[in-house]
PyMOL commands that place a pseudoatom at each C-alpha (Angstrom):
pseudoatom trace, name=CA, resn=UNK, resi=1, chain=A, elem=C, hetatm=0, pos=[64.636, -112.313, -144.278]
pseudoatom trace, name=CA, resn=UNK, resi=2, chain=A, elem=C, hetatm=0, pos=[60.913, -112.819, -142.283]
pseudoatom trace, name=CA, resn=UNK, resi=3, chain=A, elem=C, hetatm=0, pos=[59.450, -116.434, -142.341]
pseudoatom trace, name=CA, resn=UNK, resi=4, chain=A, elem=C, hetatm=0, pos=[55.528, -116.634, -141.263]
pseudoatom trace, name=CA, resn=UNK, resi=5, chain=A, elem=C, hetatm=0, pos=[54.709, -119.764, -139.604]
pseudoatom trace, name=CA, resn=UNK, resi=6, chain=A, elem=C, hetatm=0, pos=[51.823, -121.416, -137.078]
pseudoatom trace, name=CA, resn=UNK, resi=7, chain=A, elem=C, hetatm=0, pos=[52.000, -123.182, -133.845]
pseudoatom trace, name=CA, resn=UNK, resi=8, chain=A, elem=C, hetatm=0, pos=[55.498, -125.409, -133.504]
pseudoatom trace, name=CA, resn=UNK, resi=9, chain=A, elem=C, hetatm=0, pos=[53.476, -127.455, -131.653]
pseudoatom trace, name=CA, resn=UNK, resi=10, chain=A, elem=C, hetatm=0, pos=[51.212, -128.782, -134.360]
pseudoatom trace, name=CA, resn=UNK, resi=11, chain=A, elem=C, hetatm=0, pos=[51.776, -127.096, -137.775]
pseudoatom trace, name=CA, resn=UNK, resi=12, chain=A, elem=C, hetatm=0, pos=[54.103, -130.016, -138.971]
pseudoatom trace, name=CA, resn=UNK, resi=13, chain=A, elem=C, hetatm=0, pos=[54.774, -127.691, -142.649]
pseudoatom trace, name=CA, resn=UNK, resi=14, chain=A, elem=C, hetatm=0, pos=[55.923, -124.831, -140.591]
pseudoatom trace, name=CA, resn=UNK, resi=15, chain=A, elem=C, hetatm=0, pos=[58.430, -126.796, -139.142]
pseudoatom trace, name=CA, resn=UNK, resi=16, chain=A, elem=C, hetatm=0, pos=[60.184, -127.705, -142.617]
pseudoatom trace, name=CA, resn=UNK, resi=17, chain=A, elem=C, hetatm=0, pos=[61.521, -124.644, -144.089]
pseudoatom trace, name=CA, resn=UNK, resi=18, chain=A, elem=C, hetatm=0, pos=[62.056, -123.362, -140.663]
pseudoatom trace, name=CA, resn=UNK, resi=19, chain=A, elem=C, hetatm=0, pos=[64.243, -126.279, -139.572]
pseudoatom trace, name=CA, resn=UNK, resi=20, chain=A, elem=C, hetatm=0, pos=[66.752, -126.018, -142.751]
pseudoatom trace, name=CA, resn=UNK, resi=21, chain=A, elem=C, hetatm=0, pos=[67.005, -122.367, -141.620]
pseudoatom trace, name=CA, resn=UNK, resi=22, chain=A, elem=C, hetatm=0, pos=[67.539, -123.032, -138.319]
pseudoatom trace, name=CA, resn=UNK, resi=23, chain=A, elem=C, hetatm=0, pos=[69.959, -125.785, -138.820]
pseudoatom trace, name=CA, resn=UNK, resi=24, chain=A, elem=C, hetatm=0, pos=[72.091, -123.896, -141.735]
pseudoatom trace, name=CA, resn=UNK, resi=25, chain=A, elem=C, hetatm=0, pos=[71.938, -120.862, -139.797]
pseudoatom trace, name=CA, resn=UNK, resi=26, chain=A, elem=C, hetatm=0, pos=[70.389, -118.703, -141.960]
pseudoatom trace, name=CA, resn=UNK, resi=27, chain=A, elem=C, hetatm=0, pos=[69.052, -115.317, -140.210]
pseudoatom trace, name=CA, resn=UNK, resi=28, chain=A, elem=C, hetatm=0, pos=[65.310, -114.915, -140.442]
pseudoatom trace, name=CA, resn=UNK, resi=29, chain=A, elem=C, hetatm=0, pos=[63.048, -113.194, -138.449]
pseudoatom trace, name=CA, resn=UNK, resi=30, chain=A, elem=C, hetatm=0, pos=[59.999, -115.612, -136.927]
pseudoatom trace, name=CA, resn=UNK, resi=31, chain=A, elem=C, hetatm=0, pos=[56.636, -114.446, -137.023]
pseudoatom trace, name=CA, resn=UNK, resi=32, chain=A, elem=C, hetatm=0, pos=[54.127, -116.683, -135.103]
pseudoatom trace, name=CA, resn=UNK, resi=33, chain=A, elem=C, hetatm=0, pos=[50.390, -116.998, -136.188]
pseudoatom trace, name=CA, resn=UNK, resi=34, chain=A, elem=C, hetatm=0, pos=[48.042, -119.220, -133.685]
pseudoatom trace, name=CA, resn=UNK, resi=35, chain=A, elem=C, hetatm=0, pos=[45.824, -121.640, -135.848]
pseudoatom trace, name=CA, resn=UNK, resi=36, chain=A, elem=C, hetatm=0, pos=[42.118, -121.754, -135.038]
pseudoatom trace, name=CA, resn=UNK, resi=37, chain=A, elem=C, hetatm=0, pos=[41.963, -117.868, -133.764]
pseudoatom trace, name=CA, resn=UNK, resi=38, chain=A, elem=C, hetatm=0, pos=[39.016, -115.740, -134.929]
pseudoatom trace, name=CA, resn=UNK, resi=39, chain=A, elem=C, hetatm=0, pos=[41.673, -113.593, -136.591]
pseudoatom trace, name=CA, resn=UNK, resi=40, chain=A, elem=C, hetatm=0, pos=[44.137, -116.726, -137.747]
pseudoatom trace, name=CA, resn=UNK, resi=41, chain=A, elem=C, hetatm=0, pos=[42.941, -116.711, -141.650]
pseudoatom trace, name=CA, resn=UNK, resi=42, chain=A, elem=C, hetatm=0, pos=[43.088, -112.175, -141.837]
pseudoatom trace, name=CA, resn=UNK, resi=43, chain=A, elem=C, hetatm=0, pos=[46.465, -112.241, -140.032]
pseudoatom trace, name=CA, resn=UNK, resi=44, chain=A, elem=C, hetatm=0, pos=[48.223, -114.721, -142.423]
pseudoatom trace, name=CA, resn=UNK, resi=45, chain=A, elem=C, hetatm=0, pos=[46.739, -113.413, -145.269]
pseudoatom trace, name=CA, resn=UNK, resi=46, chain=A, elem=C, hetatm=0, pos=[48.451, -110.208, -144.412]
pseudoatom trace, name=CA, resn=UNK, resi=47, chain=A, elem=C, hetatm=0, pos=[51.374, -112.019, -145.105]
pseudoatom trace, name=CA, resn=UNK, resi=48, chain=A, elem=C, hetatm=0, pos=[50.852, -115.002, -147.481]
pseudoatom trace, name=CA, resn=UNK, resi=49, chain=A, elem=C, hetatm=0, pos=[49.181, -114.581, -151.050]
pseudoatom trace, name=CA, resn=UNK, resi=50, chain=A, elem=C, hetatm=0, pos=[48.168, -118.452, -150.712]
pseudoatom trace, name=CA, resn=UNK, resi=51, chain=A, elem=C, hetatm=0, pos=[46.208, -117.465, -146.911]
pseudoatom trace, name=CA, resn=UNK, resi=52, chain=A, elem=C, hetatm=0, pos=[48.269, -120.608, -145.914]
pseudoatom trace, name=CA, resn=UNK, resi=53, chain=A, elem=C, hetatm=0, pos=[51.320, -121.031, -144.181]
pseudoatom trace, name=CA, resn=UNK, resi=54, chain=A, elem=C, hetatm=0, pos=[54.211, -120.851, -144.302]
pseudoatom trace, name=CA, resn=UNK, resi=55, chain=A, elem=C, hetatm=0, pos=[55.317, -118.071, -145.699]
pseudoatom trace, name=CA, resn=UNK, resi=56, chain=A, elem=C, hetatm=0, pos=[58.994, -116.475, -146.588]
pseudoatom trace, name=CA, resn=UNK, resi=57, chain=A, elem=C, hetatm=0, pos=[59.024, -112.666, -146.852]
pseudoatom trace, name=CA, resn=UNK, resi=58, chain=A, elem=C, hetatm=0, pos=[62.626, -111.407, -148.610]
pseudoatom trace, name=CA, resn=UNK, resi=59, chain=A, elem=C, hetatm=0, pos=[62.352, -107.909, -149.521]
pseudoatom trace, name=CA, resn=UNK, resi=60, chain=A, elem=C, hetatm=0, pos=[59.106, -107.636, -152.509]
pseudoatom trace, name=CA, resn=UNK, resi=61, chain=A, elem=C, hetatm=0, pos=[59.654, -111.249, -152.591]
pseudoatom trace, name=CA, resn=UNK, resi=62, chain=A, elem=C, hetatm=0, pos=[56.669, -113.572, -150.594]
pseudoatom trace, name=CA, resn=UNK, resi=63, chain=A, elem=C, hetatm=0, pos=[57.830, -117.772, -151.153]
pseudoatom trace, name=CA, resn=UNK, resi=64, chain=A, elem=C, hetatm=0, pos=[54.819, -119.862, -149.766]
pseudoatom trace, name=CA, resn=UNK, resi=65, chain=A, elem=C, hetatm=0, pos=[54.762, -123.627, -149.844]
pseudoatom trace, name=CA, resn=UNK, resi=66, chain=A, elem=C, hetatm=0, pos=[57.472, -125.425, -147.969]
pseudoatom trace, name=CA, resn=UNK, resi=67, chain=A, elem=C, hetatm=0, pos=[59.288, -126.989, -150.280]
pseudoatom trace, name=CA, resn=UNK, resi=68, chain=A, elem=C, hetatm=0, pos=[59.182, -123.878, -152.486]
pseudoatom trace, name=CA, resn=UNK, resi=69, chain=A, elem=C, hetatm=0, pos=[60.645, -121.748, -149.862]
pseudoatom trace, name=CA, resn=UNK, resi=70, chain=A, elem=C, hetatm=0, pos=[63.382, -124.515, -149.196]
pseudoatom trace, name=CA, resn=UNK, resi=71, chain=A, elem=C, hetatm=0, pos=[64.500, -124.744, -152.927]
pseudoatom trace, name=CA, resn=UNK, resi=72, chain=A, elem=C, hetatm=0, pos=[64.394, -120.433, -152.573]
pseudoatom trace, name=CA, resn=UNK, resi=73, chain=A, elem=C, hetatm=0, pos=[66.903, -120.989, -149.404]
pseudoatom trace, name=CA, resn=UNK, resi=74, chain=A, elem=C, hetatm=0, pos=[69.104, -123.838, -151.370]
pseudoatom trace, name=CA, resn=UNK, resi=75, chain=A, elem=C, hetatm=0, pos=[69.372, -121.386, -154.125]
pseudoatom trace, name=CA, resn=UNK, resi=76, chain=A, elem=C, hetatm=0, pos=[69.751, -118.034, -152.044]
pseudoatom trace, name=CA, resn=UNK, resi=77, chain=A, elem=C, hetatm=0, pos=[72.664, -119.715, -149.832]
pseudoatom trace, name=CA, resn=UNK, resi=78, chain=A, elem=C, hetatm=0, pos=[74.482, -122.149, -152.242]
pseudoatom trace, name=CA, resn=UNK, resi=79, chain=A, elem=C, hetatm=0, pos=[77.815, -122.470, -149.718]
pseudoatom trace, name=CA, resn=UNK, resi=80, chain=A, elem=C, hetatm=0, pos=[74.897, -124.797, -147.433]
pseudoatom trace, name=CA, resn=UNK, resi=81, chain=A, elem=C, hetatm=0, pos=[74.736, -127.874, -148.574]
pseudoatom trace, name=CA, resn=UNK, resi=82, chain=A, elem=C, hetatm=0, pos=[70.677, -127.744, -148.339]
pseudoatom trace, name=CA, resn=UNK, resi=83, chain=A, elem=C, hetatm=0, pos=[70.139, -130.407, -150.606]
pseudoatom trace, name=CA, resn=UNK, resi=84, chain=A, elem=C, hetatm=0, pos=[73.198, -132.886, -151.192]
pseudoatom trace, name=CA, resn=UNK, resi=85, chain=A, elem=C, hetatm=0, pos=[75.904, -132.532, -153.258]
pseudoatom trace, name=CA, resn=UNK, resi=86, chain=A, elem=C, hetatm=0, pos=[75.729, -135.510, -155.795]
pseudoatom trace, name=CA, resn=UNK, resi=87, chain=A, elem=C, hetatm=0, pos=[73.706, -135.169, -158.444]
pseudoatom trace, name=CA, resn=UNK, resi=88, chain=A, elem=C, hetatm=0, pos=[72.730, -138.329, -157.602]
pseudoatom trace, name=CA, resn=UNK, resi=89, chain=A, elem=C, hetatm=0, pos=[72.203, -138.345, -154.274]
pseudoatom trace, name=CA, resn=UNK, resi=90, chain=A, elem=C, hetatm=0, pos=[70.691, -134.752, -154.648]
pseudoatom trace, name=CA, resn=UNK, resi=91, chain=A, elem=C, hetatm=0, pos=[67.395, -136.476, -157.219]
pseudoatom trace, name=CA, resn=UNK, resi=92, chain=A, elem=C, hetatm=0, pos=[66.772, -139.182, -155.072]
pseudoatom trace, name=CA, resn=UNK, resi=93, chain=A, elem=C, hetatm=0, pos=[66.508, -136.504, -151.949]
pseudoatom trace, name=CA, resn=UNK, resi=94, chain=A, elem=C, hetatm=0, pos=[64.235, -134.226, -154.170]
pseudoatom trace, name=CA, resn=UNK, resi=95, chain=A, elem=C, hetatm=0, pos=[62.141, -137.486, -155.158]
pseudoatom trace, name=CA, resn=UNK, resi=96, chain=A, elem=C, hetatm=0, pos=[61.508, -138.500, -151.865]
pseudoatom trace, name=CA, resn=UNK, resi=97, chain=A, elem=C, hetatm=0, pos=[60.754, -134.990, -150.414]
pseudoatom trace, name=CA, resn=UNK, resi=98, chain=A, elem=C, hetatm=0, pos=[58.186, -134.397, -153.417]
pseudoatom trace, name=CA, resn=UNK, resi=99, chain=A, elem=C, hetatm=0, pos=[56.493, -137.642, -152.382]
pseudoatom trace, name=CA, resn=UNK, resi=100, chain=A, elem=C, hetatm=0, pos=[56.389, -136.976, -149.106]
pseudoatom trace, name=CA, resn=UNK, resi=101, chain=A, elem=C, hetatm=0, pos=[55.083, -133.634, -150.185]
pseudoatom trace, name=CA, resn=UNK, resi=102, chain=A, elem=C, hetatm=0, pos=[52.523, -134.676, -152.137]
pseudoatom trace, name=CA, resn=UNK, resi=103, chain=A, elem=C, hetatm=0, pos=[51.243, -138.104, -150.594]
pseudoatom trace, name=CA, resn=UNK, resi=104, chain=A, elem=C, hetatm=0, pos=[50.787, -140.239, -147.060]
pseudoatom trace, name=CA, resn=UNK, resi=105, chain=A, elem=C, hetatm=0, pos=[47.662, -138.757, -146.064]
pseudoatom trace, name=CA, resn=UNK, resi=106, chain=A, elem=C, hetatm=0, pos=[46.443, -141.835, -144.194]
pseudoatom trace, name=CA, resn=UNK, resi=107, chain=A, elem=C, hetatm=0, pos=[48.928, -141.265, -142.006]
pseudoatom trace, name=CA, resn=UNK, resi=108, chain=A, elem=C, hetatm=0, pos=[48.569, -137.623, -141.873]
pseudoatom trace, name=CA, resn=UNK, resi=109, chain=A, elem=C, hetatm=0, pos=[45.193, -137.451, -141.193]
pseudoatom trace, name=CA, resn=UNK, resi=110, chain=A, elem=C, hetatm=0, pos=[45.577, -140.381, -138.582]
pseudoatom trace, name=CA, resn=UNK, resi=111, chain=A, elem=C, hetatm=0, pos=[48.477, -138.456, -136.615]
pseudoatom trace, name=CA, resn=UNK, resi=112, chain=A, elem=C, hetatm=0, pos=[48.444, -135.297, -136.601]
pseudoatom trace, name=CA, resn=UNK, resi=113, chain=A, elem=C, hetatm=0, pos=[51.476, -133.561, -135.607]
pseudoatom trace, name=CA, resn=UNK, resi=114, chain=A, elem=C, hetatm=0, pos=[51.085, -133.128, -131.793]
pseudoatom trace, name=CA, resn=UNK, resi=115, chain=A, elem=C, hetatm=0, pos=[54.485, -131.942, -129.633]
pseudoatom trace, name=CA, resn=UNK, resi=116, chain=A, elem=C, hetatm=0, pos=[52.707, -131.716, -126.348]
pseudoatom trace, name=CA, resn=UNK, resi=117, chain=A, elem=C, hetatm=0, pos=[51.173, -134.844, -126.417]
pseudoatom trace, name=CA, resn=UNK, resi=118, chain=A, elem=C, hetatm=0, pos=[52.329, -138.791, -126.149]
pseudoatom trace, name=CA, resn=UNK, resi=119, chain=A, elem=C, hetatm=0, pos=[49.964, -141.303, -127.788]
pseudoatom trace, name=CA, resn=UNK, resi=120, chain=A, elem=C, hetatm=0, pos=[48.890, -144.829, -126.842]
pseudoatom trace, name=CA, resn=UNK, resi=121, chain=A, elem=C, hetatm=0, pos=[50.129, -146.775, -130.197]
pseudoatom trace, name=CA, resn=UNK, resi=122, chain=A, elem=C, hetatm=0, pos=[47.002, -148.896, -131.447]
pseudoatom trace, name=CA, resn=UNK, resi=123, chain=A, elem=C, hetatm=0, pos=[46.747, -149.896, -134.959]
pseudoatom trace, name=CA, resn=UNK, resi=124, chain=A, elem=C, hetatm=0, pos=[45.849, -146.416, -136.919]
pseudoatom trace, name=CA, resn=UNK, resi=125, chain=A, elem=C, hetatm=0, pos=[44.326, -148.001, -140.018]
pseudoatom trace, name=CA, resn=UNK, resi=126, chain=A, elem=C, hetatm=0, pos=[45.427, -149.853, -143.461]
pseudoatom trace, name=CA, resn=UNK, resi=127, chain=A, elem=C, hetatm=0, pos=[46.022, -146.265, -145.472]
pseudoatom trace, name=CA, resn=UNK, resi=128, chain=A, elem=C, hetatm=0, pos=[48.605, -145.416, -142.574]
pseudoatom trace, name=CA, resn=UNK, resi=129, chain=A, elem=C, hetatm=0, pos=[49.944, -148.445, -142.340]
pseudoatom trace, name=CA, resn=UNK, resi=130, chain=A, elem=C, hetatm=0, pos=[51.013, -148.820, -145.628]
pseudoatom trace, name=CA, resn=UNK, resi=131, chain=A, elem=C, hetatm=0, pos=[52.145, -144.934, -145.744]
pseudoatom trace, name=CA, resn=UNK, resi=132, chain=A, elem=C, hetatm=0, pos=[54.429, -146.083, -142.825]
pseudoatom trace, name=CA, resn=UNK, resi=133, chain=A, elem=C, hetatm=0, pos=[55.693, -149.340, -144.147]
pseudoatom trace, name=CA, resn=UNK, resi=134, chain=A, elem=C, hetatm=0, pos=[56.876, -147.104, -147.719]
pseudoatom trace, name=CA, resn=UNK, resi=135, chain=A, elem=C, hetatm=0, pos=[58.323, -144.127, -145.708]
pseudoatom trace, name=CA, resn=UNK, resi=136, chain=A, elem=C, hetatm=0, pos=[60.448, -146.788, -143.929]
pseudoatom trace, name=CA, resn=UNK, resi=137, chain=A, elem=C, hetatm=0, pos=[61.426, -148.044, -147.351]
pseudoatom trace, name=CA, resn=UNK, resi=138, chain=A, elem=C, hetatm=0, pos=[62.192, -144.725, -148.768]
pseudoatom trace, name=CA, resn=UNK, resi=139, chain=A, elem=C, hetatm=0, pos=[64.311, -143.933, -145.809]
pseudoatom trace, name=CA, resn=UNK, resi=140, chain=A, elem=C, hetatm=0, pos=[66.460, -147.526, -145.785]
pseudoatom trace, name=CA, resn=UNK, resi=141, chain=A, elem=C, hetatm=0, pos=[66.884, -147.117, -149.177]
pseudoatom trace, name=CA, resn=UNK, resi=142, chain=A, elem=C, hetatm=0, pos=[68.280, -143.319, -148.972]
pseudoatom trace, name=CA, resn=UNK, resi=143, chain=A, elem=C, hetatm=0, pos=[70.470, -144.532, -145.830]
pseudoatom trace, name=CA, resn=UNK, resi=144, chain=A, elem=C, hetatm=0, pos=[71.782, -147.463, -148.172]
pseudoatom trace, name=CA, resn=UNK, resi=145, chain=A, elem=C, hetatm=0, pos=[72.998, -145.544, -150.635]
pseudoatom trace, name=CA, resn=UNK, resi=146, chain=A, elem=C, hetatm=0, pos=[74.037, -142.805, -149.675]
pseudoatom trace, name=CA, resn=UNK, resi=147, chain=A, elem=C, hetatm=0, pos=[73.837, -142.287, -145.795]
pseudoatom trace, name=CA, resn=UNK, resi=148, chain=A, elem=C, hetatm=0, pos=[77.182, -143.978, -144.946]
pseudoatom trace, name=CA, resn=UNK, resi=149, chain=A, elem=C, hetatm=0, pos=[78.676, -140.403, -143.986]
pseudoatom trace, name=CA, resn=UNK, resi=150, chain=A, elem=C, hetatm=0, pos=[76.823, -139.699, -141.100]
pseudoatom trace, name=CA, resn=UNK, resi=151, chain=A, elem=C, hetatm=0, pos=[73.312, -140.223, -139.217]
pseudoatom trace, name=CA, resn=UNK, resi=152, chain=A, elem=C, hetatm=0, pos=[70.682, -138.748, -141.439]
pseudoatom trace, name=CA, resn=UNK, resi=153, chain=A, elem=C, hetatm=0, pos=[69.175, -140.119, -145.328]
pseudoatom trace, name=CA, resn=UNK, resi=154, chain=A, elem=C, hetatm=0, pos=[71.997, -138.676, -147.237]
pseudoatom trace, name=CA, resn=UNK, resi=155, chain=A, elem=C, hetatm=0, pos=[74.561, -138.555, -144.189]
pseudoatom trace, name=CA, resn=UNK, resi=156, chain=A, elem=C, hetatm=0, pos=[74.530, -135.263, -143.230]
pseudoatom trace, name=CA, resn=UNK, resi=157, chain=A, elem=C, hetatm=0, pos=[71.467, -132.910, -142.619]
pseudoatom trace, name=CA, resn=UNK, resi=158, chain=A, elem=C, hetatm=0, pos=[69.476, -131.924, -145.668]
pseudoatom trace, name=CA, resn=UNK, resi=159, chain=A, elem=C, hetatm=0, pos=[66.208, -130.793, -147.063]
pseudoatom trace, name=CA, resn=UNK, resi=160, chain=A, elem=C, hetatm=0, pos=[65.199, -134.211, -147.116]
pseudoatom trace, name=CA, resn=UNK, resi=161, chain=A, elem=C, hetatm=0, pos=[65.533, -134.987, -143.228]
pseudoatom trace, name=CA, resn=UNK, resi=162, chain=A, elem=C, hetatm=0, pos=[63.507, -131.812, -143.004]
pseudoatom trace, name=CA, resn=UNK, resi=163, chain=A, elem=C, hetatm=0, pos=[60.839, -132.855, -145.282]
pseudoatom trace, name=CA, resn=UNK, resi=164, chain=A, elem=C, hetatm=0, pos=[60.691, -135.760, -143.367]
pseudoatom trace, name=CA, resn=UNK, resi=165, chain=A, elem=C, hetatm=0, pos=[60.523, -134.627, -139.566]
pseudoatom trace, name=CA, resn=UNK, resi=166, chain=A, elem=C, hetatm=0, pos=[57.473, -134.299, -139.078]
pseudoatom trace, name=CA, resn=UNK, resi=167, chain=A, elem=C, hetatm=0, pos=[56.968, -138.379, -139.758]
pseudoatom trace, name=CA, resn=UNK, resi=168, chain=A, elem=C, hetatm=0, pos=[59.309, -138.821, -137.156]
pseudoatom trace, name=CA, resn=UNK, resi=169, chain=A, elem=C, hetatm=0, pos=[57.379, -136.702, -134.807]
pseudoatom trace, name=CA, resn=UNK, resi=170, chain=A, elem=C, hetatm=0, pos=[54.891, -138.971, -135.271]
pseudoatom trace, name=CA, resn=UNK, resi=171, chain=A, elem=C, hetatm=0, pos=[56.258, -142.257, -135.646]
pseudoatom trace, name=CA, resn=UNK, resi=172, chain=A, elem=C, hetatm=0, pos=[57.868, -141.185, -132.103]
pseudoatom trace, name=CA, resn=UNK, resi=173, chain=A, elem=C, hetatm=0, pos=[54.829, -139.734, -130.845]
pseudoatom trace, name=CA, resn=UNK, resi=174, chain=A, elem=C, hetatm=0, pos=[52.193, -142.123, -131.293]
pseudoatom trace, name=CA, resn=UNK, resi=175, chain=A, elem=C, hetatm=0, pos=[54.778, -145.175, -130.266]
pseudoatom trace, name=CA, resn=UNK, resi=176, chain=A, elem=C, hetatm=0, pos=[55.084, -146.115, -133.252]
pseudoatom trace, name=CA, resn=UNK, resi=177, chain=A, elem=C, hetatm=0, pos=[57.089, -149.426, -133.730]
pseudoatom trace, name=CA, resn=UNK, resi=178, chain=A, elem=C, hetatm=0, pos=[59.834, -149.546, -135.361]
pseudoatom trace, name=CA, resn=UNK, resi=179, chain=A, elem=C, hetatm=0, pos=[63.167, -151.352, -136.037]
pseudoatom trace, name=CA, resn=UNK, resi=180, chain=A, elem=C, hetatm=0, pos=[66.581, -150.318, -134.351]
pseudoatom trace, name=CA, resn=UNK, resi=181, chain=A, elem=C, hetatm=0, pos=[67.795, -148.988, -137.373]
pseudoatom trace, name=CA, resn=UNK, resi=182, chain=A, elem=C, hetatm=0, pos=[64.892, -146.317, -138.092]
pseudoatom trace, name=CA, resn=UNK, resi=183, chain=A, elem=C, hetatm=0, pos=[64.835, -145.867, -134.614]
pseudoatom trace, name=CA, resn=UNK, resi=184, chain=A, elem=C, hetatm=0, pos=[68.815, -144.580, -135.051]
pseudoatom trace, name=CA, resn=UNK, resi=185, chain=A, elem=C, hetatm=0, pos=[67.623, -142.751, -137.618]
pseudoatom trace, name=CA, resn=UNK, resi=186, chain=A, elem=C, hetatm=0, pos=[64.811, -140.798, -135.666]
pseudoatom trace, name=CA, resn=UNK, resi=187, chain=A, elem=C, hetatm=0, pos=[67.047, -140.181, -133.087]
pseudoatom trace, name=CA, resn=UNK, resi=188, chain=A, elem=C, hetatm=0, pos=[69.279, -138.195, -134.845]
pseudoatom trace, name=CA, resn=UNK, resi=189, chain=A, elem=C, hetatm=0, pos=[66.775, -135.832, -136.090]
pseudoatom trace, name=CA, resn=UNK, resi=190, chain=A, elem=C, hetatm=0, pos=[64.739, -135.784, -132.854]
pseudoatom trace, name=CA, resn=UNK, resi=191, chain=A, elem=C, hetatm=0, pos=[68.069, -134.854, -131.295]
pseudoatom trace, name=CA, resn=UNK, resi=192, chain=A, elem=C, hetatm=0, pos=[69.485, -132.210, -133.928]
pseudoatom trace, name=CA, resn=UNK, resi=193, chain=A, elem=C, hetatm=0, pos=[70.131, -128.633, -132.040]
pseudoatom trace, name=CA, resn=UNK, resi=194, chain=A, elem=C, hetatm=0, pos=[67.230, -126.773, -134.763]
pseudoatom trace, name=CA, resn=UNK, resi=195, chain=A, elem=C, hetatm=0, pos=[64.739, -129.561, -133.820]
pseudoatom trace, name=CA, resn=UNK, resi=196, chain=A, elem=C, hetatm=0, pos=[65.505, -129.303, -130.154]
pseudoatom trace, name=CA, resn=UNK, resi=197, chain=A, elem=C, hetatm=0, pos=[65.142, -125.438, -130.230]
pseudoatom trace, name=CA, resn=UNK, resi=198, chain=A, elem=C, hetatm=0, pos=[61.545, -125.826, -132.036]
pseudoatom trace, name=CA, resn=UNK, resi=199, chain=A, elem=C, hetatm=0, pos=[60.420, -128.469, -129.287]
pseudoatom trace, name=CA, resn=UNK, resi=200, chain=A, elem=C, hetatm=0, pos=[61.521, -126.363, -126.566]
pseudoatom trace, name=CA, resn=UNK, resi=201, chain=A, elem=C, hetatm=0, pos=[59.737, -123.337, -127.869]
pseudoatom trace, name=CA, resn=UNK, resi=202, chain=A, elem=C, hetatm=0, pos=[56.747, -125.222, -129.251]
pseudoatom trace, name=CA, resn=UNK, resi=203, chain=A, elem=C, hetatm=0, pos=[55.946, -126.785, -125.379]
pseudoatom trace, name=CA, resn=UNK, resi=204, chain=A, elem=C, hetatm=0, pos=[56.075, -123.248, -124.013]
pseudoatom trace, name=CA, resn=UNK, resi=205, chain=A, elem=C, hetatm=0, pos=[53.323, -122.516, -126.346]
pseudoatom trace, name=CA, resn=UNK, resi=206, chain=A, elem=C, hetatm=0, pos=[49.365, -122.510, -124.702]
pseudoatom trace, name=CA, resn=UNK, resi=207, chain=A, elem=C, hetatm=0, pos=[47.270, -122.249, -127.793]
pseudoatom trace, name=CA, resn=UNK, resi=208, chain=A, elem=C, hetatm=0, pos=[45.422, -125.203, -128.214]
pseudoatom trace, name=CA, resn=UNK, resi=209, chain=A, elem=C, hetatm=0, pos=[43.696, -127.117, -131.620]
pseudoatom trace, name=CA, resn=UNK, resi=210, chain=A, elem=C, hetatm=0, pos=[41.048, -129.145, -130.579]
pseudoatom trace, name=CA, resn=UNK, resi=211, chain=A, elem=C, hetatm=0, pos=[41.223, -131.092, -133.246]
pseudoatom trace, name=CA, resn=UNK, resi=212, chain=A, elem=C, hetatm=0, pos=[44.726, -132.103, -132.677]
pseudoatom trace, name=CA, resn=UNK, resi=213, chain=A, elem=C, hetatm=0, pos=[44.100, -132.782, -129.329]
pseudoatom trace, name=CA, resn=UNK, resi=214, chain=A, elem=C, hetatm=0, pos=[41.899, -135.123, -129.765]
pseudoatom trace, name=CA, resn=UNK, resi=215, chain=A, elem=C, hetatm=0, pos=[43.371, -138.822, -129.693]
pseudoatom trace, name=CA, resn=UNK, resi=216, chain=A, elem=C, hetatm=0, pos=[42.512, -140.512, -132.700]
pseudoatom trace, name=CA, resn=UNK, resi=217, chain=A, elem=C, hetatm=0, pos=[40.307, -143.282, -132.965]
for i in range(1, 217): cmd.bond("trace and resi %d" % i, "trace and resi %d" % (i + 1))
show_as sticks, trace
zoom trace
């Protein structure tokens, strides 16, 4: 399989399925197409019918959108607990993952993912703050209900953690004030070997996306 992604420094959507595949040891060829280049769109269209990344290519099949790719990996490799095995936990994991996929625009806009820099904390506005409160509620609820067996949302690392990994990066990189239980969860994600591998590669990139390098006002 081939996974087409954008810059590791900036592409939160690329990170999500990459993290799942890498953590569970699923073999794939990585194709990186940097954003904000003159030929970016044309190069992406060579692989992805939507004109966006990520896109997974398995033979003649093209699967785009992060959550669809994760679902495809879960179906293709059922021996891996990409989603929690317990039915109720799996339903909650899918619910919070879809909420992440469709929402939290305020936080996304105010705090673009950027693994190159640490930002000073400031008030990022009402919508971003409300998004953060909701996310923390979701994390705590998942941990309370299903997280006793490990440090992740459902105990062991799952697709839900991959979906929220870019939020962990934002909270960490923008020095968002969090309580100790949330910090512990974030640290579990940030020290995941698959994420550390992504981060090491990201910090070697030289491409710049100016809109994500300007500290939000």
